[in-house]
N, CA, C, O and the ligand as a Tripos MOL2 file, in Angstrom:
@<TRIPOS>MOLECULE
protein
  313   311    79     0     0
PROTEIN
NO_CHARGES

@<TRIPOS>ATOM
      1 N          49.9520  -35.0650   45.0610 N.3       1 MET1
      2 CA         48.8420  -34.1000   45.1970 C.3       1 MET1
      3 C          49.3260  -32.6900   44.9380 C.2       1 MET1
      4 O          50.4100  -32.3130   45.3850 O.2       1 MET1
      5 N          48.5560  -31.9240   44.2390 N.am      2 HIS2
      6 CA         48.8610  -30.5160   43.9990 C.3       2 HIS2
      7 C          47.9200  -29.6660   44.8490 C.2       2 HIS2
      8 O          46.7000  -29.7300   44.6980 O.2       2 HIS2
      9 N          48.4980  -28.8800   45.7330 N.am      3 GLY3
     10 CA         47.6980  -28.1070   46.6730 C.3       3 GLY3
     11 C          46.7560  -27.1170   46.0200 C.2       3 GLY3
     12 O          45.7420  -26.7460   46.6120 O.2       3 GLY3
     13 N          47.0740  -26.6830   44.8080 N.am      4 LYS4
     14 CA         46.2390  -25.6540   44.1770 C.3       4 LYS4
     15 C          45.0580  -26.2280   43.3950 C.2       4 LYS4
     16 O          44.1850  -25.4870   42.9430 O.2       4 LYS4
     17 N          45.0410  -27.5520   43.2410 N.am      5 ASP5
     18 CA         43.9370  -28.1300   42.4800 C.3       5 ASP5
     19 C          42.6100  -27.9370   43.2010 C.2       5 ASP5
     20 O          42.5170  -28.1030   44.4170 O.2       5 ASP5
     21 N          41.5890  -27.5860   42.4330 N.am      6 ILE6
     22 CA         40.2480  -27.4800   42.9930 C.3       6 ILE6
     23 C          39.5890  -28.8390   42.8960 C.2       6 ILE6
     24 O          39.5660  -29.4450   41.8250 O.2       6 ILE6
     25 N          39.0420  -29.3360   44.0280 N.am      7 PRO7
     26 CA         38.3770  -30.6470   43.9880 C.3       7 PRO7
     27 C          37.2820  -30.6700   42.9340 C.2       7 PRO7
     28 O          36.5680  -29.6860   42.7380 O.2       7 PRO7
     29 N          37.1610  -31.7990   42.2610 N.am      8 LEU8
     30 CA         36.2070  -31.9020   41.1560 C.3       8 LEU8
     31 C          34.7730  -31.6480   41.6090 C.2       8 LEU8
     32 O          33.9860  -31.0550   40.8720 O.2       8 LEU8
     33 N          34.4320  -32.0900   42.8110 N.am      9 ASP9
     34 CA         33.0440  -31.8850   43.2460 C.3       9 ASP9
     35 C          32.7480  -30.4030   43.4700 C.2       9 ASP9
     36 O          31.6040  -29.9750   43.3150 O.2       9 ASP9
     37 N          33.7580  -29.6170   43.8310 N.am     10 VAL10
     38 CA         33.5660  -28.1750   43.9860 C.3      10 VAL10
     39 C          33.3390  -27.5290   42.6200 C.2      10 VAL10
     40 O          32.4840  -26.6570   42.4660 O.2      10 VAL10
     41 N          34.1210  -27.9740   41.6270 N.am     11 VAL11
     42 CA         33.9390  -27.4640   40.2680 C.3      11 VAL11
     43 C          32.5300  -27.7610   39.7750 C.2      11 VAL11
     44 O          31.8660  -26.8940   39.2070 O.2      11 VAL11
     45 N          32.0780  -28.9940   39.9960 N.am     12 ARG12
     46 CA         30.7250  -29.3680   39.5660 C.3      12 ARG12
     47 C          29.6770  -28.4790   40.2190 C.2      12 ARG12
     48 O          28.7190  -28.0690   39.5640 O.2      12 ARG12
     49 N          29.8460  -28.1790   41.4860 N.am     13 GLU13
     50 CA         28.8840  -27.3590   42.2190 C.3      13 GLU13
     51 C          28.8310  -25.9550   41.6260 C.2      13 GLU13
     52 O          27.7510  -25.3980   41.4320 O.2      13 GLU13
     53 N          30.0050  -25.3840   41.3400 N.am     14 ILE14
     54 CA         30.0550  -24.0400   40.7620 C.3      14 ILE14
     55 C          29.3510  -24.0190   39.4050 C.2      14 ILE14
     56 O          28.5400  -23.1360   39.1260 O.2      14 ILE14
     57 N          29.6730  -25.0000   38.5730 N.am     15 VAL15
     58 CA         29.0700  -25.0650   37.2420 C.3      15 VAL15
     59 C          27.5580  -25.2020   37.3340 C.2      15 VAL15
     60 O          26.8250  -24.5360   36.6020 O.2      15 VAL15
     61 N          27.0910  -26.0620   38.2300 N.am     16 SER16
     62 CA         25.6490  -26.2860   38.3220 C.3      16 SER16
     63 C          24.9460  -25.0190   38.7970 C.2      16 SER16
     64 O          23.8360  -24.7270   38.3520 O.2      16 SER16
     65 N          25.5740  -24.2660   39.6870 N.am     17 ARG17
     66 CA         24.9480  -23.0200   40.1500 C.3      17 ARG17
     67 C          24.8370  -22.0190   39.0120 C.2      17 ARG17
     68 O          23.8130  -21.3520   38.8630 O.2      17 ARG17
     69 N          25.8800  -21.9130   38.2150 N.am     18 VAL18
     70 CA         25.8490  -20.9830   37.0880 C.3      18 VAL18
     71 C          24.7470  -21.3780   36.1250 C.2      18 VAL18
     72 O          23.9750  -20.5360   35.6670 O.2      18 VAL18
     73 N          24.6800  -22.6810   35.8190 N.am     19 GLN19
     74 CA         23.6830  -23.1600   34.8590 C.3      19 GLN19
     75 C          22.2630  -22.9950   35.3740 C.2      19 GLN19
     76 O          21.3260  -22.9050   34.5810 O.2      19 GLN19
     77 N          22.0890  -22.9550   36.6870 N.am     20 HIS20
     78 CA         20.7440  -22.8700   37.2260 C.3      20 HIS20
     79 C          20.2630  -21.4340   37.4080 C.2      20 HIS20
     80 O          19.1180  -21.2060   37.7960 O.2      20 HIS20
     81 N          21.1330  -20.4720   37.1290 N.am     21 THR21
     82 CA         20.6950  -19.0900   37.2040 C.3      21 THR21
     83 C          20.0560  -18.7230   35.8760 C.2      21 THR21
     84 O          20.7450  -18.3100   34.9430 O.2      21 THR21
     85 N          18.7680  -18.8690   35.7920 N.am     22 ARG22
     86 CA         18.0560  -18.5540   34.5700 C.3      22 ARG22
     87 C          17.6610  -17.0820   34.5730 C.2      22 ARG22
     88 O          17.3330  -16.5180   35.6170 O.2      22 ARG22
     89 N          17.6960  -16.4800   33.4130 N.am     23 VAL23
     90 CA         17.3910  -15.0650   33.2900 C.3      23 VAL23
     91 C          16.2480  -14.8650   32.3070 C.2      23 VAL23
     92 O          16.2700  -15.3950   31.1960 O.2      23 VAL23
     93 N          15.2570  -14.1000   32.7250 N.am     24 VAL24
     94 CA         14.1240  -13.8030   31.8430 C.3      24 VAL24
     95 C          13.9280  -12.2960   31.7440 C.2      24 VAL24
     96 O          14.4930  -11.5340   32.5290 O.2      24 VAL24
     97 N          13.1290  -11.8760   30.7810 N.am     25 ASP25
     98 CA         12.8120  -10.4590   30.6310 C.3      25 ASP25
     99 C          11.7260  -10.0560   31.6190 C.2      25 ASP25
    100 O          10.8160  -10.8300   31.9170 O.2      25 ASP25
    101 N          11.8370   -8.8420   32.1150 N.am     26 TYR26
    102 CA         10.8280   -8.2990   33.0090 C.3      26 TYR26
    103 C          10.0350   -7.2320   32.2720 C.2      26 TYR26
    104 O          10.6140   -6.3320   31.6630 O.2      26 TYR26
    105 N           8.7280   -7.3300   32.3260 N.am     27 SER27
    106 CA          7.8780   -6.3220   31.7050 C.3      27 SER27
    107 C           7.0580   -5.6180   32.7750 C.2      27 SER27
    108 O           6.3510   -6.2830   33.5320 O.2      27 SER27
    109 N           7.1310   -4.2910   32.8630 N.am     28 PRO28
    110 CA          6.3410   -3.5630   33.8680 C.3      28 PRO28
    111 C           4.8460   -3.8010   33.7000 C.2      28 PRO28
    112 O           4.0870   -3.6780   34.6620 O.2      28 PRO28
    113 N           4.4150   -4.1430   32.4800 N.am     29 ARG29
    114 CA          3.0000   -4.3360   32.2090 C.3      29 ARG29
    115 C           2.5770   -5.7950   32.3750 C.2      29 ARG29
    116 O           1.5240   -6.0800   32.9450 O.2      29 ARG29
    117 N           3.3970   -6.7130   31.8760 N.am     30 ASP30
    118 CA          3.0080   -8.1270   31.8570 C.3      30 ASP30
    119 C           3.6720   -8.9770   32.9270 C.2      30 ASP30
    120 O           3.3030  -10.1370   33.1120 O.2      30 ASP30
    121 N           4.6570   -8.4090   33.6420 N.am     31 GLY31
    122 CA          5.3430   -9.2000   34.6490 C.3      31 GLY31
    123 C           6.4090  -10.0840   34.0330 C.2      31 GLY31
    124 O           7.0590   -9.7110   33.0560 O.2      31 GLY31
    125 N           6.5840  -11.2820   34.6260 N.am     32 VAL32
    126 CA          7.6210  -12.1880   34.1480 C.3      32 VAL32
    127 C           7.0190  -13.5670   33.8770 C.2      32 VAL32
    128 O           5.9520  -13.9060   34.3890 O.2      32 VAL32
    129 N           7.7210  -14.3470   33.0660 N.am     33 THR33
    130 CA          7.3230  -15.7230   32.7990 C.3      33 THR33
    131 C           8.3490  -16.6500   33.4200 C.2      33 THR33
    132 O           9.5410  -16.5520   33.1280 O.2      33 THR33
    133 N           7.8850  -17.5570   34.2830 N.am     34 CYS34
    134 CA          8.8040  -18.4940   34.9220 C.3      34 CYS34
    135 C           9.4850  -19.3620   33.8650 C.2      34 CYS34
    136 O           8.8080  -19.9590   33.0280 O.2      34 CYS34
    137 N          10.8190  -19.4370   33.8950 N.am     35 PRO35
    138 CA         11.5340  -20.2290   32.8930 C.3      35 PRO35
    139 C          11.4090  -21.7320   33.1220 C.2      35 PRO35
    140 O          11.7500  -22.5240   32.2430 O.2      35 PRO35
    141 N          10.9250  -22.1270   34.2860 N.am     36 VAL36
    142 CA         10.8330  -23.5550   34.6000 C.3      36 VAL36
    143 C           9.4560  -24.1110   34.2860 C.2      36 VAL36
    144 O           9.3410  -25.0990   33.5610 O.2      36 VAL36
    145 N           8.4030  -23.4900   34.8220 N.am     37 CYS37
    146 CA          7.0490  -24.0230   34.6180 C.3      37 CYS37
    147 C           6.2760  -23.2540   33.5560 C.2      37 CYS37
    148 O           5.1890  -23.6710   33.1570 O.2      37 CYS37
    149 N           6.8340  -22.1200   33.0910 N.am     38 GLY38
    150 CA          6.1740  -21.3570   32.0420 C.3      38 GLY38
    151 C           5.0140  -20.5160   32.5360 C.2      38 GLY38
    152 O           4.2970  -19.9170   31.7350 O.2      38 GLY38
    153 N           4.8210  -20.4620   33.8520 N.am     39 GLY39
    154 CA          3.7110  -19.6950   34.4110 C.3      39 GLY39
    155 C           3.9240  -18.2010   34.2670 C.2      39 GLY39
    156 O           5.0360  -17.6990   34.4360 O.2      39 GLY39
    157 N           2.8460  -17.4960   33.9530 N.am     40 ARG40
    158 CA          2.8990  -16.0450   33.8480 C.3      40 ARG40
    159 C           2.6700  -15.4340   35.2280 C.2      40 ARG40
    160 O           1.6090  -15.6050   35.8280 O.2      40 ARG40
    161 N           3.6740  -14.7250   35.7170 N.am     41 LEU41
    162 CA          3.5950  -14.1370   37.0460 C.3      41 LEU41
    163 C           3.3860  -12.6330   36.9210 C.2      41 LEU41
    164 O           4.2220  -11.9200   36.3660 O.2      41 LEU41
    165 N           2.2700  -12.1690   37.4380 N.am     42 ARG42
    166 CA          1.9440  -10.7520   37.3270 C.3      42 ARG42
    167 C           2.1710  -10.0250   38.6400 C.2      42 ARG42
    168 O           2.6180  -10.6080   39.6280 O.2      42 ARG42
    169 N           1.8550   -8.7470   38.6270 N.am     43 TRP43
    170 CA          2.0650   -7.9100   39.7900 C.3      43 TRP43
    171 C           1.4790   -8.5300   41.0580 C.2      43 TRP43
    172 O           0.3440   -9.0060   41.0710 O.2      43 TRP43
    173 N           2.2760   -8.5120   42.1120 N.am     44 GLY44
    174 CA          1.8280   -9.0460   43.3860 C.3      44 GLY44
    175 C           2.0150  -10.5480   43.5020 C.2      44 GLY44
    176 O           1.9070  -11.1050   44.5950 O.2      44 GLY44
    177 N           2.2970  -11.2110   42.3780 N.am     45 LYS45
    178 CA          2.4860  -12.6700   42.4060 C.3      45 LYS45
    179 C           3.7870  -13.0640   41.7370 C.2      45 LYS45
    180 O           3.9550  -14.2040   41.3040 O.2      45 LYS45
    181 N           4.7200  -12.1010   41.6530 N.am     46 MET46
    182 CA          5.9700  -12.3940   40.9510 C.3      46 MET46
    183 C           7.0160  -13.0310   41.8490 C.2      46 MET46
    184 O           8.0700  -13.4530   41.3750 O.2      46 MET46
    185 N           6.7310  -13.1030   43.1420 N.am     47 GLY47
    186 CA          7.6550  -13.7580   44.0500 C.3      47 GLY47
    187 C           9.0190  -13.0990   44.1170 C.2      47 GLY47
    188 O          10.0390  -13.7780   44.2360 O.2      47 GLY47
    189 N           9.0390  -11.7560   44.0410 N.am     48 VAL48
    190 CA         10.3180  -11.0540   44.0740 C.3      48 VAL48
    191 C          10.9590  -11.2160   45.4490 C.2      48 VAL48
    192 O          10.3580  -10.8760   46.4680 O.2      48 VAL48
    193 N          12.1760  -11.7340   45.4680 N.am     49 THR49
    194 CA         12.8930  -11.9040   46.7290 C.3      49 THR49
    195 C          13.9100  -10.7970   46.9550 C.2      49 THR49
    196 O          14.2950  -10.5160   48.0910 O.2      49 THR49
    197 N          14.3410  -10.1710   45.8690 N.am     50 HIS50
    198 CA         15.3650   -9.1340   46.0000 C.3      50 HIS50
    199 C          15.3650   -8.2670   44.7490 C.2      50 HIS50
    200 O          15.3440   -8.7810   43.6300 O.2      50 HIS50
    201 N          15.3880   -6.9580   44.9380 N.am     51 SER51
    202 CA         15.4530   -6.0350   43.8070 C.3      51 SER51
    203 C          16.7330   -5.2250   43.8890 C.2      51 SER51
    204 O          17.0720   -4.6740   44.9360 O.2      51 SER51
    205 N          17.4260   -5.1630   42.7900 N.am     52 LEU52
    206 CA         18.6280   -4.3400   42.7480 C.3      52 LEU52
    207 C          18.2640   -2.9490   42.2370 C.2      52 LEU52
    208 O          17.3080   -2.8030   41.4760 O.2      52 LEU52
    209 N          19.0130   -1.9280   42.6440 N.am     53 PRO53
    210 CA         18.7620   -0.5850   42.1120 C.3      53 PRO53
    211 C          19.1000   -0.5270   40.6310 C.2      53 PRO53
    212 O          19.8370   -1.3660   40.1120 O.2      53 PRO53
    213 N          18.5550    0.4670   39.9700 N.am     54 TRP54
    214 CA         18.8620    0.6440   38.5500 C.3      54 TRP54
    215 C          20.3590    0.7840   38.3650 C.2      54 TRP54
    216 O          21.0260    1.5160   39.0960 O.2      54 TRP54
    217 N          20.8740    0.0700   37.3770 N.am     55 SER55
    218 CA         22.2800    0.1880   37.0120 C.3      55 SER55
    219 C          22.3210    0.6190   35.5530 C.2      55 SER55
    220 O          22.2230   -0.2080   34.6470 O.2      55 SER55
    221 N          22.4660    1.9290   35.3350 N.am     56 GLY56
    222 CA         22.3480    2.4360   33.9750 C.3      56 GLY56
    223 C          20.9100    2.2910   33.5120 C.2      56 GLY56
    224 O          20.0010    2.8560   34.1210 O.2      56 GLY56
    225 N          20.6940    1.5350   32.4330 N.am     57 ARG57
    226 CA         19.3460    1.3330   31.9080 C.3      57 ARG57
    227 C          18.8060   -0.0370   32.2620 C.2      57 ARG57
    228 O          17.7930   -0.4680   31.7120 O.2      57 ARG57
    229 N          19.4680   -0.7210   33.1710 N.am     58 VAL58
    230 CA         19.0880   -2.1090   33.4780 C.3      58 VAL58
    231 C          18.8300   -2.2730   34.9720 C.2      58 VAL58
    232 O          19.5530   -1.7350   35.8100 O.2      58 VAL58
    233 N          17.7800   -3.0290   35.2810 N.am     59 ARG59
    234 CA         17.4960   -3.3640   36.6680 C.3      59 ARG59
    235 C          17.2540   -4.8600   36.7720 C.2      59 ARG59
    236 O          16.5150   -5.4410   35.9770 O.2      59 ARG59
    237 N          17.8890   -5.4790   37.7680 N.am     60 GLU60
    238 CA         17.7410   -6.9140   37.9640 C.3      60 GLU60
    239 C          16.8850   -7.1960   39.1860 C.2      60 GLU60
    240 O          16.9400   -6.4850   40.1890 O.2      60 GLU60
    241 N          16.1000   -8.2460   39.0740 N.am     61 ARG61
    242 CA         15.2960   -8.7110   40.2100 C.3      61 ARG61
    243 C          15.4830  -10.2090   40.3640 C.2      61 ARG61
    244 O          15.6590  -10.9390   39.3890 O.2      61 ARG61
    245 N          15.4410  -10.6460   41.6130 N.am     62 TYR62
    246 CA         15.5140  -12.0820   41.8860 C.3      62 TYR62
    247 C          14.1210  -12.5600   42.2900 C.2      62 TYR62
    248 O          13.4180  -11.8920   43.0490 O.2      62 TYR62
    249 N          13.7390  -13.7140   41.7770 N.am     63 HIS63
    250 CA         12.3940  -14.2370   41.9990 C.3      63 HIS63
    251 C          12.4270  -15.6600   42.5200 C.2      63 HIS63
    252 O          13.3700  -16.4140   42.2820 O.2      63 HIS63
    253 N          11.3610  -16.0040   43.2420 N.am     64 ARG64
    254 CA         11.0540  -17.4050   43.5140 C.3      64 ARG64
    255 C           9.6310  -17.6140   43.0020 C.2      64 ARG64
    256 O           8.6830  -17.0270   43.5220 O.2      64 ARG64
    257 N           9.4960  -18.4380   41.9980 N.am     65 CYS65
    258 CA          8.2060  -18.6260   41.3360 C.3      65 CYS65
    259 C           7.1260  -18.9730   42.3540 C.2      65 CYS65
    260 O           7.3000  -19.8660   43.1830 O.2      65 CYS65
    261 N           6.0010  -18.2500   42.2780 N.am     66 THR66
    262 CA          4.9050  -18.5080   43.2170 C.3      66 THR66
    263 C           4.1050  -19.7470   42.8230 C.2      66 THR66
    264 O           3.2090  -20.1690   43.5540 O.2      66 THR66
    265 N           4.4280  -20.3290   41.6710 N.am     67 LEU67
    266 CA          3.7190  -21.5370   41.2280 C.3      67 LEU67
    267 C           4.5260  -22.8040   41.4860 C.2      67 LEU67
    268 O           4.0030  -23.7820   42.0210 O.2      67 LEU67
    269 N           5.8190  -22.7820   41.0990 N.am     68 CYS68
    270 CA          6.6160  -24.0110   41.2200 C.3      68 CYS68
    271 C           7.7950  -23.8730   42.1730 C.2      68 CYS68
    272 O           8.4440  -24.8680   42.4970 O.2      68 CYS68
    273 N           8.0890  -22.6360   42.6340 N.am     69 GLY69
    274 CA          9.1560  -22.4530   43.6030 C.3      69 GLY69
    275 C          10.5460  -22.3020   43.0170 C.2      69 GLY69
    276 O          11.5160  -22.1560   43.7610 O.2      69 GLY69
    277 N          10.6640  -22.3340   41.6740 N.am     70 ALA70
    278 CA         11.9730  -22.1930   41.0480 C.3      70 ALA70
    279 C          12.5180  -20.7820   41.2540 C.2      70 ALA70
    280 O          11.7660  -19.8080   41.2720 O.2      70 ALA70
    281 N          13.8200  -20.6900   41.4060 N.am     71 GLN71
    282 CA         14.4540  -19.3850   41.5620 C.3      71 GLN71
    283 C          15.0560  -18.9510   40.2260 C.2      71 GLN71
    284 O          15.6730  -19.7470   39.5180 O.2      71 GLN71
    285 N          14.8650  -17.6850   39.9010 N.am     72 PHE72
    286 CA         15.4150  -17.1550   38.6650 C.3      72 PHE72
    287 C          15.6060  -15.6570   38.7840 C.2      72 PHE72
    288 O          15.2730  -15.0580   39.8070 O.2      72 PHE72
    289 N          16.1290  -15.0730   37.7630 N.am     73 LYS73
    290 CA         16.4480  -13.6550   37.7620 C.3      73 LYS73
    291 C          15.7810  -13.0040   36.5640 C.2      73 LYS73
    292 O          15.6850  -13.6060   35.4940 O.2      73 LYS73
    293 N          15.3170  -11.7640   36.7460 N.am     74 SER74
    294 CA         14.7520  -11.0480   35.6030 C.3      74 SER74
    295 C          15.5330   -9.7680   35.3670 C.2      74 SER74
    296 O          16.1610   -9.2200   36.2730 O.2      74 SER74
    297 N          15.4740   -9.3130   34.1340 N.am     75 VAL75
    298 CA         16.1550   -8.0830   33.7580 C.3      75 VAL75
    299 C          15.1470   -7.1320   33.1160 C.2      75 VAL75
    300 O          14.4550   -7.4880   32.1620 O.2      75 VAL75
    301 N          15.0790   -5.9180   33.6600 N.am     76 GLU76
    302 CA         14.2260   -4.8820   33.0830 C.3      76 GLU76
    303 C          15.1020   -3.8410   32.4320 C.2      76 GLU76
    304 O          16.0770   -3.3760   33.0220 O.2      76 GLU76
    305 N          14.7500   -3.4740   31.2080 N.am     77 GLU77
    306 CA         15.4980   -2.4390   30.5120 C.3      77 GLU77
    307 C          14.6380   -1.1970   30.4010 C.2      77 GLU77
    308 O          13.5250   -1.2480   29.8760 O.2      77 GLU77
    309 N          15.1520   -0.0860   30.8930 N.am     78 GLY78
    310 CA         14.3710    1.1390   30.9060 C.3      78 GLY78
    311 C          14.6270    1.9880   29.6590 C.2      78 GLY78
    312 O          14.0430    3.0620   29.5130 O.2      78 GLY78
    313 ZN          7.4700  -21.6810   37.9540 Zn       79 ZN79
@<TRIPOS>BOND
     1     1     2 1
     2     2     3 1
     3     3     4 2
     4     3     5 am
     5     5     6 1
     6     6     7 1
     7     7     8 2
     8     7     9 am
     9     9    10 1
    10    10    11 1
    11    11    12 2
    12    11    13 am
    13    13    14 1
    14    14    15 1
    15    15    16 2
    16    15    17 am
    17    17    18 1
    18    18    19 1
    19    19    20 2
    20    19    21 am
    21    21    22 1
    22    22    23 1
    23    23    24 2
    24    23    25 am
    25    25    26 1
    26    26    27 1
    27    27    28 2
    28    27    29 am
    29    29    30 1
    30    30    31 1
    31    31    32 2
    32    31    33 am
    33    33    34 1
    34    34    35 1
    35    35    36 2
    36    35    37 am
    37    37    38 1
    38    38    39 1
    39    39    40 2
    40    39    41 am
    41    41    42 1
    42    42    43 1
    43    43    44 2
    44    43    45 am
    45    45    46 1
    46    46    47 1
    47    47    48 2
    48    47    49 am
    49    49    50 1
    50    50    51 1
    51    51    52 2
    52    51    53 am
    53    53    54 1
    54    54    55 1
    55    55    56 2
    56    55    57 am
    57    57    58 1
    58    58    59 1
    59    59    60 2
    60    59    61 am
    61    61    62 1
    62    62    63 1
    63    63    64 2
    64    63    65 am
    65    65    66 1
    66    66    67 1
    67    67    68 2
    68    67    69 am
    69    69    70 1
    70    70    71 1
    71    71    72 2
    72    71    73 am
    73    73    74 1
    74    74    75 1
    75    75    76 2
    76    75    77 am
    77    77    78 1
    78    78    79 1
    79    79    80 2
    80    79    81 am
    81    81    82 1
    82    82    83 1
    83    83    84 2
    84    83    85 am
    85    85    86 1
    86    86    87 1
    87    87    88 2
    88    87    89 am
    89    89    90 1
    90    90    91 1
    91    91    92 2
    92    91    93 am
    93    93    94 1
    94    94    95 1
    95    95    96 2
    96    95    97 am
    97    97    98 1
    98    98    99 1
    99    99   100 2
   100    99   101 am
   101   101   102 1
   102   102   103 1
   103   103   104 2
   104   103   105 am
   105   105   106 1
   106   106   107 1
   107   107   108 2
   108   107   109 am
   109   109   110 1
   110   110   111 1
   111   111   112 2
   112   111   113 am
   113   113   114 1
   114   114   115 1
   115   115   116 2
   116   115   117 am
   117   117   118 1
   118   118   119 1
   119   119   120 2
   120   119   121 am
   121   121   122 1
   122   122   123 1
   123   123   124 2
   124   123   125 am
   125   125   126 1
   126   126   127 1
   127   127   128 2
   128   127   129 am
   129   129   130 1
   130   130   131 1
   131   131   132 2
   132   131   133 am
   133   133   134 1
   134   134   135 1
   135   135   136 2
   136   135   137 am
   137   137   138 1
   138   138   139 1
   139   139   140 2
   140   139   141 am
   141   141   142 1
   142   142   143 1
   143   143   144 2
   144   143   145 am
   145   145   146 1
   146   146   147 1
   147   147   148 2
   148   147   149 am
   149   149   150 1
   150   150   151 1
   151   151   152 2
   152   151   153 am
   153   153   154 1
   154   154   155 1
   155   155   156 2
   156   155   157 am
   157   157   158 1
   158   158   159 1
   159   159   160 2
   160   159   161 am
   161   161   162 1
   162   162   163 1
   163   163   164 2
   164   163   165 am
   165   165   166 1
   166   166   167 1
   167   167   168 2
   168   167   169 am
   169   169   170 1
   170   170   171 1
   171   171   172 2
   172   171   173 am
   173   173   174 1
   174   174   175 1
   175   175   176 2
   176   175   177 am
   177   177   178 1
   178   178   179 1
   179   179   180 2
   180   179   181 am
   181   181   182 1
   182   182   183 1
   183   183   184 2
   184   183   185 am
   185   185   186 1
   186   186   187 1
   187   187   188 2
   188   187   189 am
   189   189   190 1
   190   190   191 1
   191   191   192 2
   192   191   193 am
   193   193   194 1
   194   194   195 1
   195   195   196 2
   196   195   197 am
   197   197   198 1
   198   198   199 1
   199   199   200 2
   200   199   201 am
   201   201   202 1
   202   202   203 1
   203   203   204 2
   204   203   205 am
   205   205   206 1
   206   206   207 1
   207   207   208 2
   208   207   209 am
   209   209   210 1
   210   210   211 1
   211   211   212 2
   212   211   213 am
   213   213   214 1
   214   214   215 1
   215   215   216 2
   216   215   217 am
   217   217   218 1
   218   218   219 1
   219   219   220 2
   220   219   221 am
   221   221   222 1
   222   222   223 1
   223   223   224 2
   224   223   225 am
   225   225   226 1
   226   226   227 1
   227   227   228 2
   228   227   229 am
   229   229   230 1
   230   230   231 1
   231   231   232 2
   232   231   233 am
   233   233   234 1
   234   234   235 1
   235   235   236 2
   236   235   237 am
   237   237   238 1
   238   238   239 1
   239   239   240 2
   240   239   241 am
   241   241   242 1
   242   242   243 1
   243   243   244 2
   244   243   245 am
   245   245   246 1
   246   246   247 1
   247   247   248 2
   248   247   249 am
   249   249   250 1
   250   250   251 1
   251   251   252 2
   252   251   253 am
   253   253   254 1
   254   254   255 1
   255   255   256 2
   256   255   257 am
   257   257   258 1
   258   258   259 1
   259   259   260 2
   260   259   261 am
   261   261   262 1
   262   262   263 1
   263   263   264 2
   264   263   265 am
   265   265   266 1
   266   266   267 1
   267   267   268 2
   268   267   269 am
   269   269   270 1
   270   270   271 1
   271   271   272 2
   272   271   273 am
   273   273   274 1
   274   274   275 1
   275   275   276 2
   276   275   277 am
   277   277   278 1
   278   278   279 1
   279   279   280 2
   280   279   281 am
   281   281   282 1
   282   282   283 1
   283   283   284 2
   284   283   285 am
   285   285   286 1
   286   286   287 1
   287   287   288 2
   288   287   289 am
   289   289   290 1
   290   290   291 1
   291   291   292 2
   292   291   293 am
   293   293   294 1
   294   294   295 1
   295   295   296 2
   296   295   297 am
   297   297   298 1
   298   298   299 1
   299   299   300 2
   300   299   301 am
   301   301   302 1
   302   302   303 1
   303   303   304 2
   304   303   305 am
   305   305   306 1
   306   306   307 1
   307   307   308 2
   308   307   309 am
   309   309   310 1
   310   310   311 1
   311   311   312 2
@<TRIPOS>SUBSTRUCTURE
     1 MET1         2 RESIDUE 1 A MET
     2 HIS2         6 RESIDUE 1 A HIS
     3 GLY3        10 RESIDUE 1 A GLY
     4 LYS4        14 RESIDUE 1 A LYS
     5 ASP5        18 RESIDUE 1 A ASP
     6 ILE6        22 RESIDUE 1 A ILE
     7 PRO7        26 RESIDUE 1 A PRO
     8 LEU8        30 RESIDUE 1 A LEU
     9 ASP9        34 RESIDUE 1 A ASP
    10 VAL10       38 RESIDUE 1 A VAL
    11 VAL11       42 RESIDUE 1 A VAL
    12 ARG12       46 RESIDUE 1 A ARG
    13 GLU13       50 RESIDUE 1 A GLU
    14 ILE14       54 RESIDUE 1 A ILE
    15 VAL15       58 RESIDUE 1 A VAL
    16 SER16       62 RESIDUE 1 A SER
    17 ARG17       66 RESIDUE 1 A ARG
    18 VAL18       70 RESIDUE 1 A VAL
    19 GLN19       74 RESIDUE 1 A GLN
    20 HIS20       78 RESIDUE 1 A HIS
    21 THR21       82 RESIDUE 1 A THR
    22 ARG22       86 RESIDUE 1 A ARG
    23 VAL23       90 RESIDUE 1 A VAL
    24 VAL24       94 RESIDUE 1 A VAL
    25 ASP25       98 RESIDUE 1 A ASP
    26 TYR26      102 RESIDUE 1 A TYR
    27 SER27      106 RESIDUE 1 A SER
    28 PRO28      110 RESIDUE 1 A PRO
    29 ARG29      114 RESIDUE 1 A ARG
    30 ASP30      118 RESIDUE 1 A ASP
    31 GLY31      122 RESIDUE 1 A GLY
    32 VAL32      126 RESIDUE 1 A VAL
    33 THR33      130 RESIDUE 1 A THR
    34 CYS34      134 RESIDUE 1 A CYS
    35 PRO35      138 RESIDUE 1 A PRO
    36 VAL36      142 RESIDUE 1 A VAL
    37 CYS37      146 RESIDUE 1 A CYS
    38 GLY38      150 RESIDUE 1 A GLY
    39 GLY39      154 RESIDUE 1 A GLY
    40 ARG40      158 RESIDUE 1 A ARG
    41 LEU41      162 RESIDUE 1 A LEU
    42 ARG42      166 RESIDUE 1 A ARG
    43 TRP43      170 RESIDUE 1 A TRP
    44 GLY44      174 RESIDUE 1 A GLY
    45 LYS45      178 RESIDUE 1 A LYS
    46 MET46      182 RESIDUE 1 A MET
    47 GLY47      186 RESIDUE 1 A GLY
    48 VAL48      190 RESIDUE 1 A VAL
    49 THR49      194 RESIDUE 1 A THR
    50 HIS50      198 RESIDUE 1 A HIS
    51 SER51      202 RESIDUE 1 A SER
    52 LEU52      206 RESIDUE 1 A LEU
    53 PRO53      210 RESIDUE 1 A PRO
    54 TRP54      214 RESIDUE 1 A TRP
    55 SER55      218 RESIDUE 1 A SER
    56 GLY56      222 RESIDUE 1 A GLY
    57 ARG57      226 RESIDUE 1 A ARG
    58 VAL58      230 RESIDUE 1 A VAL
    59 ARG59      234 RESIDUE 1 A ARG
    60 GLU60      238 RESIDUE 1 A GLU
    61 ARG61      242 RESIDUE 1 A ARG
    62 TYR62      246 RESIDUE 1 A TYR
    63 HIS63      250 RESIDUE 1 A HIS
    64 ARG64      254 RESIDUE 1 A ARG
    65 CYS65      258 RESIDUE 1 A CYS
    66 THR66      262 RESIDUE 1 A THR
    67 LEU67      266 RESIDUE 1 A LEU
    68 CYS68      270 RESIDUE 1 A CYS
    69 GLY69      274 RESIDUE 1 A GLY
    70 ALA70      278 RESIDUE 1 A ALA
    71 GLN71      282 RESIDUE 1 A GLN
    72 PHE72      286 RESIDUE 1 A PHE
    73 LYS73      290 RESIDUE 1 A LYS
    74 SER74      294 RESIDUE 1 A SER
    75 VAL75      298 RESIDUE 1 A VAL
    76 GLU76      302 RESIDUE 1 A GLU
    77 GLU77      306 RESIDUE 1 A GLU
    78 GLY78      310 RESIDUE 1 A GLY
    79 ZN79       313 GROUP 0 **** ****
């Protein structure tokens, strides 16, 4: 046994989390489109769970779709 080896199931978990972080564009006018169910989420129904402050010209938001419950991230470019 090598003490530094990462268990395979841990590697799988990390990979699956990365793959499940979907990113969509955020529009101040049109809102966001859920990457899972394709639903158009507008103001007040975007399911924003967390908003990050502006970082340069980019702002990220975390969402939970109000239609299907999928979690994803949006990026707004100012
Ligand atoms: Zn959805």
